[in-house]
C-alpha positions in Angstrom: 11.9 1.1 -36.4 9.0 3.1 -37.8 8.1 6.2 -35.9 4.9 5.9 -33.8 2.1 8.4 -34.4 0.8 8.7 -30.8 -2.5 10.3 -31.8 -3.3 7.4 -34.1 -2.1 4.9 -31.5 -4.3 6.3 -28.8 -7.3 6.3 -31.2 -6.6 2.7 -32.2 -6.3 1.5 -28.6 -9.5 3.2 -27.5 -11.3 1.7 -30.5 -10.0 -1.8 -29.8 -10.9 -1.8 -26.1 -14.5 -1.0 -26.9 -14.5 2.8 -26.8 -14.8 5.3 -24.0 -18.1 3.7 -22.9 -16.3 0.6 -22.0 -13.7 2.4 -19.8 -14.3 2.8 -16.1 -10.9 4.4 -15.3 -7.5 4.6 -16.8 -4.1 5.0 -15.1 -0.5 3.9 -15.8 2.7 2.7 -14.2 6.1 3.0 -15.7 5.5 1.0 -18.9 1.8 0.1 -19.0 -1.5 1.7 -19.7 -3.9 0.2 -17.1 -7.6 0.2 -17.9 -10.5 -0.9 -15.7 -12.9 -2.1 -18.3 -16.7 -2.6 -17.9 -16.5 -5.6 -20.3 -13.1 -7.2 -20.5 -14.4 -9.4 -23.4 -14.9 -6.3 -25.6 -11.2 -5.8 -25.9 -9.6 -7.3 -29.0 -6.2 -8.6 -27.6 -4.8 -9.8 -30.9 -5.6 -6.5 -32.7 -4.1 -4.4 -30.0 -0.9 -6.5 -30.0 -0.4 -5.7 -33.7 -0.5 -1.9 -33.1 2.9 -0.1 -33.6 4.5 0.6 -30.3 2.5 -2.0 -28.4 4.8 -4.6 -26.7 2.0 -6.9 -25.3 -1.2 -7.2 -23.4 -1.9 -8.8 -20.1 -4.9 -8.9 -17.8 -4.1 -8.8 -14.0 -5.1 -7.1 -10.8 -8.5 -6.5 -12.4 -6.8 -4.3 -15.0 -6.5 -4.5 -18.7 -2.8 -3.7 -19.2 -1.2 -2.6 -22.5 2.6 -2.6 -22.4 4.0 0.4 -24.3 7.4 0.9 -22.8 9.0 4.2 -24.0 5.7 5.1 -25.8 3.6 5.0 -22.6 3.5 8.6 -21.4 2.8 10.3 -24.7 0.1 7.8 -25.5 -1.5 8.2 -22.1 -1.5 12.0 -22.5 -3.2 11.7 -25.9 -5.9 9.4 -24.4 -6.6 11.8 -21.5 -6.6 14.8 -23.7 -8.7 13.4 -26.5 -11.2 11.2 -24.8 -13.7 11.6 -21.9 -12.2 8.9 -19.7 -12.0 8.9 -15.9 -8.5 8.7 -14.4 -7.6 7.1 -11.1 -7.4 10.5 -9.5 -11.2 11.1 -9.8 -13.9 10.1 -7.5 -16.1 7.1 -8.3 -18.8 6.6 -5.7 -19.7 3.1 -7.1 -16.3 1.6 -6.3 -17.7 -0.6 -3.5 -20.3 -2.0 -5.7 -17.7 -2.7 -8.4 -15.5 -4.5 -5.9 -18.3 -6.7 -4.7 -19.5 -7.9 -8.1 -18.8 -11.4 -9.2 -18.7 -14.9 -7.8 -17.5 -14.8 -4.1 -15.0 -17.7 -4.1 -11.4 -18.0 -2.9 -10.0 -16.9 -6.2 -12.2 -13.9 -6.3 -11.1 -12.6 -2.9 -7.4 -13.4 -3.7 -7.6 -11.4 -6.9 -9.3 -8.5 -5.0 -6.6 -8.4 -2.4 -3.9 -8.4 -5.1 -5.7 -5.6 -6.9 -6.2 -3.6 -3.8 -2.6 -3.9 -2.5 -1.1 -3.2 -5.9 -3.1 0.0 -6.4 -2.7 1.2 -2.8 1.1 0.8 -2.9 1.6 2.5 -6.3 2.0 6.1 -5.1 4.2 4.9 -2.3 6.5 2.9 -4.5 7.1 5.8 -6.9 8.2 8.1 -4.0 10.3 5.4 -2.3 12.1 4.6 -5.5 13.1 8.2 -5.8 14.3 8.3 -2.2 16.1 5.0 -2.7 18.0 6.4 -5.7 18.8 9.5 -3.7 20.4 7.2 -1.1 22.3 5.5 -3.9 23.7 8.9 -5.0 24.6 9.8 -1.4 26.2 6.4 -0.9 28.4 7.0 -4.0 29.3 10.4 -2.8 30.2 9.1 0.7 32.3 6.3 -0.9 34.4 8.5 -3.1 34.5 11.5 -0.7 34.0 10.4 2.9 34.6 13.9 4.3 31.5 15.2 2.5 29.3 13.2 4.9 30.1 15.8 7.7 28.7 18.7 5.7 25.3 20.1 6.4 24.3 19.8 2.7 24.9 16.1 2.7 22.9 15.7 6.0 20.0 17.7 4.5 19.8 15.5 1.5 20.0 12.5 3.8 17.0 13.7 5.7 15.1 13.8 2.4 16.3 10.3 1.5 15.1 8.8 4.8 11.8 10.7 5.2 9.6 8.5 2.9 10.7 5.4 4.7 10.1 6.7 8.2 6.7 8.2 7.2 5.7 5.1 5.3 2.4 4.8 7.2 1.3 8.2 5.9 2.3 7.4 2.3 0.5 4.1 2.2 -2.5 5.6 3.9 -2.8 8.1 1.1 -2.5 5.4 -1.5 -5.2 3.3 0.2 -7.6 6.2 0.5 -7.2 6.8 -3.2 -8.2 3.2 -4.0 -11.2 3.5 -1.7 -12.1 6.9 -3.0 -12.3 8.5 0.4 -10.9 11.8 1.7 -7.2 11.2 2.0 -6.9 13.8 4.7 -8.6 11.5 7.2 -6.3 8.6 6.4 -3.2 10.9 6.5 -4.2 12.4 9.9 -4.8 9.0 11.4 -1.5 7.6 10.2 0.3 10.8 11.3 -1.0 10.4 14.8 0.9 7.1 15.0 4.1 9.0 14.3 3.4 12.1 16.5 6.6 12.7 18.6 4.9 12.7 22.0 3.0 9.5 21.1 6.3 7.9 20.1 7.9 9.0 23.3 5.2 7.4 25.4 5.4 4.2 23.3 9.2 4.1 23.6 9.3 4.8 27.3 8.1 1.2 28.0 5.7 2.2 30.8 2.2 0.6 30.7 -0.4 2.8 28.8 -4.1 2.3 28.7 -7.0 3.8 26.7 -10.6 3.4 28.0 -9.1 1.0 30.5 -7.7 -1.2 27.8 -3.9 -1.8 27.5 -2.2 -0.1 24.6 0.4 -2.1 22.6 3.8 -0.5 23.2 5.2 -0.2 19.7 6.4 2.5 17.3 5.1 2.6 13.8 7.7 4.5 11.8 8.9 2.4 8.7 5.8 0.2 9.0 3.5 -0.7 6.2 0.3 -2.5 7.3 -0.8 -0.1 10.2 -1.2 2.7 7.7 -3.2 0.5 5.3 -5.5 -0.9 8.0 -6.2 2.6 9.5 -7.0 4.1 6.1 -9.5 1.3 5.4 -11.2 2.0 8.7 -11.3 5.8 8.0 -12.9 5.2 4.6 -15.7 3.2 6.0 -16.3 5.4 9.0 -16.3 8.5 6.7 -18.9 7.0 4.5 -21.1 5.8 7.4 -21.1 9.1 9.3 -21.6 11.3 6.3 -24.6 9.2 5.4 -26.3 9.0 8.7 -25.7 12.4 10.2 -28.2 15.1 9.1 -27.0 17.5 6.4 -26.6 20.7 8.6 -24.6 18.8 11.2 -22.6 16.7 8.8 -19.7 19.0 8.3 -18.9 19.2 12.0 -19.9 16.0 13.6 -19.0 13.5 10.8 -15.2 14.3 11.0 -15.4 14.3 14.8 -17.0 10.8 14.9 -14.3 9.5 12.4 -11.6 10.4 14.9 -13.5 9.6 18.1 -14.1 6.0 16.9 -11.2 5.6 14.4 -8.3 6.6 16.6 -9.0 4.2 19.6 -9.7 1.3 17.2 -6.4 2.1 15.4 -4.3 2.4 18.6 -5.9 -0.6 20.4 -6.5 -3.0 17.5 -5.4 -2.1 13.9 -1.9 -0.7 14.7 -0.9 -3.8 16.8 -2.6 -6.1 14.3 -0.5 -4.6 11.5 2.7 -5.0 13.5 1.8 -8.7 14.3 0.9 -9.5 10.6 4.1 -7.8 9.5 6.1 -10.0 12.0 4.4 -13.1 10.5 5.4 -12.0 7.0 9.1 -11.7 8.0 8.9 -15.0 9.9 7.6 -16.6 6.7 10.5 -15.2 4.7 13.0 -16.4 7.4 11.3 -19.8 7.2 11.7 -19.9 3.5 15.4 -19.0 3.7 15.9 -21.7 6.4 14.6 -24.3 3.9 16.2 -23.1 0.6 19.1 -21.1 2.0 20.8 -18.8 -0.4 18.7 -20.1 -3.3 15.8 -17.7 -2.3 17.0 -14.8 -4.5 17.5 -17.2 -7.4 13.9 -18.4 -7.0 12.6 -14.8 -6.9 14.7 -13.9 -10.0 13.6 -17.0 -12.0 9.9 -16.5 -11.2 9.7 -12.7 -11.5 9.1 -12.6 -15.3 6.0 -14.7 -14.8 4.8 -12.5 -12.0 5.2 -9.5 -14.3 3.2 -11.3 -17.0 0.3 -11.9 -14.6 0.5 -8.3 -13.4 1.1 -9.1 -9.7 4.8 -8.4 -9.4 4.2 -5.3 -7.2 2.6 -7.5 -4.6 6.1 -8.4 -3.4 6.7 -4.8 -2.3 4.9 -5.4 1.0 6.9 -8.3 2.2 10.1 -6.6 1.0 9.3 -3.5 3.0 8.5 -5.4 6.1 11.8 -7.3 5.8 13.8 -4.1 5.5 12.0 -2.4 8.4 12.3 -5.3 10.8 15.5 -6.9 9.9 17.4 -4.0 8.5 18.2 -5.5 5.1 16.7 -7.4 2.2 18.6 -10.5 1.1 15.7 -12.0 -1.0 13.6 -9.6 -3.1 15.9 -6.8 -4.2 18.8 -9.1 -5.1 16.3 -11.3 -7.1 14.8 -8.3 -8.9 18.1 -6.8 -9.9 19.4 -10.2 -11.2 16.2 -10.8 -13.1 16.7 -7.5 -14.9 20.4 -8.3 -15.6 19.2 -11.6 -17.1 16.7 -9.8 -19.2 19.5 -7.6 -20.5 21.8 -10.5 -21.1 19.3 -12.4 -23.2 18.5 -9.2 -25.2 22.2 -8.5 -26.0 22.5 -12.1 -27.3 19.5 -11.6 -29.5 21.0 -8.3 -30.8 24.3 -10.1 -31.7 22.7 -13.1 -33.4 19.8 -11.5 -35.4 20.3 -10.2 -38.9 17.2 -8.0 -38.6 18.3 -4.4 -38.1 15.1 -3.3 -36.5 15.1 -6.2 -34.1 18.8 -5.6 -33.3 18.0 -2.0 -32.4 15.0 -2.9 -30.3 17.0 -5.6 -28.5 19.9 -3.4 -27.7 17.6 -0.6 -26.4 15.6 -3.0 -24.3 18.7 -4.7 -22.9 20.4 -1.5 -22.0 17.1 -0.2 -20.4 16.9 -3.3 -18.3 20.5 -2.8 -17.1 20.4 0.9 -16.4 16.8 1.8 -15.7 15.6 -1.4 -14.0 12.5 -1.5 -16.3 12.1 -5.0 -17.7 8.8 -4.9 -19.6 10.3 -3.8 -23.0 12.9 -6.6 -22.8 10.4 -9.2 -21.6 7.5 -8.4 -23.9 9.3 -6.9 -26.8 12.1 -9.4 -27.2 12.4 -12.4 -24.9 8.8 -13.6 -24.6 8.1 -12.8 -28.2 11.0 -14.9 -29.4 10.4 -17.6 -26.8 13.8 -19.3 -26.6 15.5 -16.4 -24.9 13.0 -16.9 -22.0 15.0 -20.1 -21.2 18.2 -18.1 -20.9 16.4 -15.4 -18.9 15.0 -17.9 -16.3 18.3 -19.9 -15.9 20.4 -16.8 -15.7 18.2 -15.3 -13.0 18.2 -18.5 -11.0 22.0 -19.0 -11.3 23.0 -15.4 -10.5 20.4 -15.2 -7.7 21.7 -18.4 -6.1 25.3 -17.3 -6.3 24.5 -13.9 -4.8 22.3 -15.4 -2.1 24.9 -18.0 -1.1 27.6 -15.3 -0.9 25.3 -13.2 1.3 24.2 -10.3 -0.8 22.0 -7.8 1.3 20.3 -4.6 0.2 20.2 -2.2 3.1 17.6 0.2 1.6 14.8 0.1 -1.1 17.0 1.4 -3.9 16.2 0.5 -7.5 16.6 -2.7 -9.5 19.4 -1.8 -11.9 23.2 -2.0 -11.9 23.2 1.7 -10.8 21.6 0.6 -7.5 24.2 -1.9 -6.4 25.8 0.5 -3.9 22.9 -0.2 -1.5 24.5 -3.6 -0.9 27.3 -1.8 0.9 29.6 -4.4 2.6 28.1 -7.2 0.4 28.8 -5.3 -2.8 31.1 -8.1 -4.1 28.4 -10.7 -3.7 25.8 -8.8 -5.8 28.5 -8.0 -8.4 29.4 -11.7 -8.8 25.7 -12.5 -9.0 25.3 -9.9 -11.8 28.2 -11.4 -13.7 26.8 -14.9 -13.4 23.3 -13.8 -14.4 24.5 -12.0 -17.4 26.9 -14.8 -18.5 24.3 -17.6 -18.1 21.4 -15.8 -19.8 23.7 -14.5 -22.6 25.3 -17.9 -23.3 22.1 -19.9 -23.1 20.3 -17.5 -25.5 23.3 -17.5 -27.9 23.1 -21.3 -27.9 19.3 -21.7 -28.3 18.2 -18.7 -30.4 18.6 -19.2 -34.1 18.7 -15.5 -35.1 15.3 -15.4 -36.8 12.8 -12.6 -36.0 10.1 -15.1 -35.2 12.4 -17.1 -32.8 
């Protein structure tokens, strides 16, 4: 395929989205540029899709997302270097006003919640994926050399692998404060208080505890998601309020004091317990789903995942998955479904590579397919090959459903966050055979269906 000139690609993208004056902020994930635009209508979707290196365009989570795959990071660097655009790291004091614009109907609030959760969890997801892969490496080492697990070196690395999970409230509090453009130190301190050793000791002792005469919910918050988010939201609004109403010369001392004087009791008495209760409801909902569809739940997740990716809301599932892992100890729905979706993406791409006579398409399909298998990144396969050619999408959906159903019925369970590629299967531990059979079925079905339906033409 033709070599991409990243300077030209960055310039073309900025021109087609309406220039720097139309950009509120820009950020990125693993495969996509993510713009918050002032006027979404100013972006020329069809022209952007024609640019070399661009795999597709989608609008979701309030973001204009340009899928670039392997070309993402260099293009992003060119945009930040050459254009006066604000990144997500910078402060935007008008965020509240931006969030409150538009028609206030059910769809509006649903989209805002999705946007907020997706952005708040992004820093956390990156770190947890790293820790999950570290646990994968440690699992491989312990499998082939069990004696190594007794060494201090192994134990030290294991501490690192477990830390992001235990300190989850702190990590999600940081991400939440970034979205709300508040001081992350307040949110981090509040979440850290919930994990303070002496606080945990009192909670674990089981003896009644009160604060201002009100009973304190006896629960620990390590490995929890929602308490950190709820407390960070409270900190953001308290910070803004007290820094606004307290006179200038007293602000630096008394505003932080008031944030903690009011924020901590509310967190301990209301928000922390509320987060735990909502988390239990989420897990109960997942259990209810499984009781009605049985082992087919991972298949449903795998079959619908490409459409969640297309609408930009796929990361919304991280919250329920995290709650399931923390409360039940394993995930037998989301991680199996995501892995088998990626395997199906790869199987369809390999079939395209074998049937097409176009050398560039064959190279792109092989690259995207191997990437989906090994890296767990599906966007190049989805946008660059399967969605563009249309018919492979049928194989992708059927393969995901079939493999997910087989793995679910056989009892596949992921015991940690891990990563959605074949390299992450060791996190299934005693159910390894179940996920491997699911992988084989997903690949075979997506491959064979695509081979049968796809005619080998570049246009599909």
